[in-house]
C-alpha positions in Angstrom: -0.5 -0.1 0.2 1.7 3.2 -1.5 0.7 6.3 1.1 0.4 9.9 -0.3 3.2 12.0 -0.4 3.4 14.6 3.0 2.7 17.8 1.2 -0.6 16.3 0.1 -1.3 15.6 3.5 0.1 19.3 4.5 -2.4 20.7 2.2 -5.3 18.8 2.5 -5.9 20.8 6.0 -5.3 24.2 4.9 -7.9 23.0 2.1 -11.2 22.4 4.0 -10.6 24.6 6.8 -10.2 27.3 3.6 -14.5 26.0 2.8 -15.1 27.6 6.4 -14.4 31.0 5.8 -16.7 33.3 5.6 -17.7 36.2 2.9 -17.6 39.5 3.3 -20.9 40.9 3.9 -21.9 44.7 2.6 -24.7 46.5 1.6 -24.3 48.8 -1.6 -26.6 51.6 -0.7 -28.0 52.3 2.8 -30.4 53.5 4.7 -30.3 57.0 6.0 -33.0 58.9 8.0 -32.5 62.1 7.7 -35.5 62.6 9.1 -37.5 62.3 12.9 -39.6 59.6 13.9 -42.8 61.7 14.2 -43.0 63.4 10.8 -44.3 60.3 9.2 -43.3 56.8 7.1 -42.4 57.0 3.5 -45.6 57.3 1.4 -45.5 52.4 0.7 -44.8 52.6 3.8 -48.5 54.8 5.2 -49.7 50.8 6.1 -47.7 50.2 8.9 -48.3 53.1 10.7 -50.8 52.9 13.7 -54.1 54.1 13.6 -55.5 57.2 14.8 -52.2 59.1 14.7 -51.4 62.1 11.1 -47.9 61.6 10.2 -46.7 65.3 11.5 -48.0 64.6 14.9 -45.5 65.2 17.2 -47.5 64.8 20.1 -49.7 62.1 18.5 -46.7 60.5 18.3 -45.4 60.6 22.2 -48.4 59.7 23.1 -48.5 56.8 20.3 -44.7 55.1 21.7 -45.6 56.0 25.9 -49.1 53.7 25.0 -46.9 51.2 23.5 -44.4 51.2 26.4 -47.0 51.1 29.3 -48.3 47.9 27.2 -45.5 45.9 27.6 -44.7 47.3 31.2 -45.5 44.0 33.1 -46.0 46.3 36.6 -49.4 47.4 35.0 -51.2 44.3 33.3 -50.9 42.8 36.3 -53.4 45.1 38.2 
């Protein structure tokens, strides 16, 4: 039985570990948000905004955020 040459055995682990590397993950066009959240979503995202709130209403936005936070507060939910 003939054994493989030593350089071939040394190259085998390098080839196997080379397949385990992670490819580079980059975004070609990152989204930049320059407007405050309370000014409203884009036109195509209107369906995902909360009912009873109009874009540009900062007081309504703050109230909506306060209500959401209180709904997730376990101390208020146990009453």
